[in-house]
C-alpha positions as CSV (number, residue, x, y, z in Angstrom):
1,X,9.3,12.4,18.6
2,X,6.7,10.6,16.3
3,X,4.1,11.8,13.8
4,X,1.7,9.0,12.8
5,X,0.2,9.6,9.4
6,X,-2.9,7.8,8.3
7,X,-4.4,8.4,4.9
8,X,-8.1,7.6,4.9
9,X,-10.7,6.7,2.3
10,X,-14.2,5.5,3.1
11,X,-13.1,3.8,6.4
12,X,-13.8,4.1,10.1
13,X,-10.2,4.8,11.4
14,X,-11.3,5.7,14.9
15,X,-10.5,2.3,16.5
16,X,-7.0,2.3,15.0
17,X,-6.3,5.9,16.2
18,X,-7.5,5.0,19.8
19,X,-5.2,1.9,19.9
20,X,-2.1,3.7,18.6
21,X,-2.7,6.7,20.8
22,X,-3.1,4.4,23.9
23,X,0.2,2.7,23.0
24,X,2.0,6.1,22.7
25,X,0.6,7.2,26.0
26,X,1.7,4.0,27.7
27,X,5.3,4.6,26.9
28,X,5.1,8.3,27.4
29,X,6.4,9.7,24.1
30,X,5.6,13.0,22.4
31,X,3.4,12.1,19.4
32,X,0.7,13.3,17.1
33,X,-1.7,11.3,14.9
34,X,-2.8,13.0,11.7
35,X,-5.6,11.4,9.6
36,X,-6.8,12.7,6.3
37,X,-9.7,11.5,4.3
38,X,-9.2,11.8,0.5
39,X,-12.6,13.2,-0.4
40,X,-14.6,10.1,0.1
41,X,-18.4,10.6,0.3
42,X,-18.9,8.3,3.3
43,X,-20.9,8.3,6.6
44,X,-17.7,6.9,8.2
45,X,-16.4,10.5,8.4
46,X,-19.0,11.3,11.0
47,X,-17.3,8.7,13.2
48,X,-13.8,9.9,12.1
49,X,-14.6,13.4,13.2
50,X,-14.5,12.2,16.8
51,X,-10.7,11.9,16.3
52,X,-10.5,15.6,16.8
53,X,-11.7,15.2,20.4
54,X,-8.7,13.0,21.3
55,X,-5.5,14.6,22.6
56,X,-2.8,15.0,20.0
57,X,-5.0,13.6,17.3
58,X,-6.5,15.4,14.2
59,X,-8.8,14.5,11.3
60,X,-8.9,16.4,8.1
61,X,-10.8,15.9,4.8
62,X,-9.7,16.9,1.4
63,X,-12.1,18.7,-0.8
64,X,-11.0,16.8,-3.9
65,X,-9.5,13.4,-4.4
66,X,-5.7,13.6,-4.6
67,X,-4.6,10.0,-4.7
68,X,-2.9,8.1,-1.9
69,X,0.6,9.4,-2.5
70,X,-0.2,13.1,-2.6
71,X,-2.5,12.6,0.4
72,X,0.4,11.2,2.4
73,X,2.7,13.9,1.1
74,X,0.4,16.6,2.5
75,X,0.2,14.8,5.9
76,X,4.0,14.7,6.0
77,X,4.2,18.5,5.4
78,X,1.8,19.0,8.4
79,X,3.8,16.7,10.7
80,X,5.8,18.4,13.5
81,X,8.0,15.6,14.6
82,X,11.3,14.2,13.2
83,X,10.0,10.6,12.7
84,X,7.0,9.6,10.6
85,X,5.0,6.4,10.9
86,X,2.8,5.7,7.9
87,X,-0.2,3.4,8.5
88,X,-3.0,2.4,6.1
89,X,-6.4,3.1,7.6
90,X,-7.5,-0.5,7.3
91,X,-4.7,-1.9,9.4
92,X,-4.4,-2.6,13.1
93,X,-1.3,-3.4,15.3
94,X,-0.8,-7.1,15.8
95,X,0.8,-6.5,19.2
96,X,0.3,-4.1,22.1
97,X,3.9,-3.1,22.1
98,X,3.8,-2.1,18.4
99,X,4.8,1.5,19.0
100,X,7.4,0.6,21.6
101,X,9.2,-1.7,19.2
102,X,9.7,1.1,16.7
103,X,10.8,3.6,19.4
104,X,13.4,1.2,20.7
105,X,14.9,0.8,17.3
106,X,14.8,4.3,15.8
107,X,17.0,5.8,18.5
108,X,19.9,4.0,16.9
109,X,19.0,4.7,13.3
110,X,20.4,7.3,10.9
111,X,19.3,7.0,7.3
112,X,17.6,3.6,7.5
113,X,13.9,3.1,6.9
114,X,11.8,0.5,8.8
115,X,9.1,-1.7,7.5
116,X,7.2,-3.7,10.1
117,X,5.3,-6.1,7.7
118,X,1.7,-6.9,7.2
119,X,-0.2,-10.1,8.1
120,X,-3.8,-11.5,7.6
121,X,-6.0,-13.3,10.0
122,X,-5.9,-17.1,9.7
123,X,-9.6,-17.5,9.6
124,X,-10.9,-17.8,6.0
125,X,-13.2,-15.0,4.9
126,X,-16.5,-15.1,3.1
127,X,-16.2,-16.9,-0.3
128,X,-16.6,-13.7,-2.2
129,X,-13.5,-12.3,-0.5
130,X,-11.3,-15.3,-0.9
131,X,-8.9,-14.0,-3.7
132,X,-7.9,-10.9,-1.7
133,X,-7.3,-12.9,1.5
134,X,-5.4,-15.7,-0.3
135,X,-3.2,-13.4,-2.3
136,X,-2.5,-11.3,0.8
137,X,-1.5,-14.3,2.8
138,X,0.7,-15.8,0.1
139,X,2.3,-12.7,-1.5
140,X,1.7,-9.4,0.5
141,X,3.1,-10.8,3.7
142,X,6.4,-11.2,1.9
143,X,6.3,-7.9,0.0
144,X,7.7,-4.5,0.8
145,X,4.9,-2.0,1.3
146,X,4.3,1.5,2.7
147,X,1.4,0.5,4.8
148,X,3.5,0.1,8.0
149,X,6.6,2.2,7.5
150,X,8.8,4.4,9.7
151,X,11.0,7.0,8.0
152,X,12.7,10.3,9.1
153,X,10.7,13.3,8.0
154,X,13.5,15.1,6.3
155,X,14.2,12.0,4.1
156,X,10.5,11.7,3.2
157,X,10.2,15.4,2.4
158,X,13.2,15.1,0.1
159,X,11.9,11.9,-1.6
160,X,8.1,12.0,-1.4
161,X,5.6,9.9,-3.2
162,X,5.4,10.7,-7.0
163,X,2.3,12.9,-7.3
164,X,1.9,12.1,-10.9
165,X,0.5,8.7,-9.7
166,X,-3.1,9.5,-8.9
167,X,-4.7,6.1,-9.4
168,X,-4.5,2.9,-7.4
169,X,-1.4,0.7,-7.8
170,X,2.4,0.5,-7.7
171,X,3.0,3.8,-6.0
172,X,4.9,1.8,-3.3
173,X,7.2,0.3,-6.0
174,X,8.0,3.7,-7.4
175,X,8.6,5.2,-3.9
176,X,11.0,2.4,-2.9
177,X,12.7,2.5,-6.3
178,X,13.7,6.2,-5.7
179,X,14.9,5.5,-2.2
180,X,17.1,2.5,-3.3
181,X,18.5,4.6,-6.2
182,X,19.6,7.1,-3.5
183,X,21.2,4.4,-1.4
184,X,18.8,4.3,1.5
185,X,18.4,0.9,3.3
186,X,14.9,-0.4,4.0
187,X,15.1,-2.7,7.0
188,X,12.3,-5.2,7.6
189,X,11.5,-6.0,11.2
190,X,8.9,-8.2,12.8
191,X,6.4,-5.6,13.9
192,X,3.3,-6.3,11.8
193,X,-0.1,-4.9,11.4
194,X,-3.2,-6.8,10.4
195,X,-4.8,-6.0,7.1
196,X,-8.5,-5.9,8.0
197,X,-10.4,-4.6,5.0
198,X,-11.0,-7.4,2.5
199,X,-12.6,-6.4,-0.9
200,X,-14.6,-8.9,-2.8
201,X,-12.7,-10.9,-5.4
202,X,-14.4,-8.9,-8.2
203,X,-13.4,-5.6,-6.7
204,X,-9.8,-6.8,-6.1
205,X,-9.6,-8.1,-9.7
206,X,-10.8,-4.7,-11.1
207,X,-8.3,-2.9,-8.9
208,X,-5.6,-5.2,-10.2
209,X,-6.4,-4.1,-13.7
210,X,-6.3,-0.5,-12.7
211,X,-2.9,-1.0,-11.1
212,X,-1.6,-2.6,-14.2
213,X,-2.7,0.5,-16.2
214,X,-0.6,2.4,-13.7
215,X,2.3,0.1,-14.2
216,X,2.2,0.8,-17.9
217,X,2.3,4.5,-17.2
218,X,5.3,4.0,-14.8
219,X,7.1,1.8,-17.4
220,X,6.5,4.2,-20.3
221,X,7.7,7.1,-18.1
222,X,10.9,5.4,-17.0
223,X,9.9,5.9,-13.4
224,X,10.9,2.4,-12.2
225,X,13.7,0.0,-13.1
226,X,12.5,-3.1,-15.0
227,X,14.4,-5.3,-12.5
228,X,12.0,-4.2,-9.7
229,X,8.9,-5.6,-11.4
230,X,8.5,-9.3,-12.3
231,X,5.8,-8.3,-14.8
232,X,8.1,-5.8,-16.6
233,X,11.0,-8.3,-16.5
234,X,8.8,-11.0,-18.1
235,X,7.4,-8.5,-20.6
236,X,10.9,-7.5,-21.6
237,X,11.7,-11.2,-22.2
238,X,8.6,-11.7,-24.3
239,X,9.4,-8.5,-26.2
240,X,12.9,-9.9,-27.1
241,X,11.3,-13.1,-28.3
242,X,8.7,-11.1,-30.3
243,X,5.8,-12.8,-28.4
244,X,3.9,-9.8,-27.1
245,X,1.1,-10.0,-29.7
246,X,0.8,-13.8,-29.2
247,X,0.7,-13.4,-25.4
248,X,-2.0,-10.7,-25.8
249,X,-3.9,-13.0,-28.1
250,X,-3.7,-15.9,-25.6
251,X,-4.9,-13.6,-22.8
252,X,-8.0,-12.5,-24.8
253,X,-9.0,-16.0,-25.6
254,X,-8.5,-17.4,-22.1
255,X,-9.5,-14.4,-20.0
256,X,-12.9,-15.5,-19.0
257,X,-11.7,-19.0,-18.0
258,X,-8.9,-17.5,-15.8
259,X,-11.3,-15.0,-14.2
260,X,-13.7,-17.9,-13.4
261,X,-10.8,-19.6,-11.5
262,X,-9.7,-16.4,-9.7
263,X,-13.3,-15.7,-8.6
264,X,-13.6,-19.2,-7.2
265,X,-12.7,-20.5,-3.7
266,X,-9.6,-22.2,-5.1
267,X,-7.8,-19.4,-7.0
268,X,-4.5,-20.2,-8.6
269,X,-1.8,-17.6,-8.0
270,X,0.1,-19.0,-11.0
271,X,-2.9,-18.2,-13.2
272,X,-3.2,-14.8,-11.5
273,X,0.4,-14.1,-12.5
274,X,-0.3,-15.1,-16.1
275,X,-3.5,-13.0,-16.0
276,X,-1.5,-9.9,-14.9
277,X,1.2,-10.5,-17.5
278,X,-1.3,-11.1,-20.3
279,X,-3.3,-8.0,-19.3
280,X,-0.1,-5.9,-19.3
281,X,0.9,-7.3,-22.8
282,X,-2.6,-6.5,-24.0
283,X,-2.3,-2.9,-22.7
284,X,1.1,-2.4,-24.3
285,X,0.0,-3.9,-27.6
286,X,-2.9,-1.4,-27.7
287,X,-0.9,1.6,-26.7
């Protein structure tokens, strides 16, 4: 019936596995939960090893870091059931009928793919984590992600994650771009998971820069359509207006001021958008 795939990196995923397994047992379905740590050097894996003691649950650890996409691809190849539910390790079902909602819907599905959504807790986090929480609440709750996704195994095996993407960022965009190009429908339903693991603003900003380097790679490799990224669409417009060098210059001269705002308790998402576009222009100008 359902194979639940959880890619793991430096995180205690045992509470999530126990909750999802309990929900599956409650409705009496055939299921398995496969978790795979991507070679993190973490004491959390001592706790994660307890997953192997739970019925229908397995925990594996990669010897080398493969990247999130390839890690999920390997989990999908191990799966024994027709339907896959992909969950990020740092999420948790918002409702106790999370699994049942999916099961009730997939019985009528053919080639559609379901995204249940992601939400954040209303309570404000520590001031050092504010950018991640604020951005997540304002942007990610409206975005299409693979952190809570149901898809038929045969579709996923045919159209897996692009394994050339080994670093953080935009692997979801590339994955959905391929599915849309092959005429699959992605349906969003109200069946969210909480995103629990908030990085500090400094860590999130650094990961954003890494993600933009990934986006340059995807753009240069023609792996995504420009219409699917606002950054690339804006970059193309600046390119037509011959403003790439000027935009990169403005970014360099104002970077520290923008970063000061983004690391504060009142970050501006407008400035964050300008920051990402400016950094992208700077990368392209240097390439």
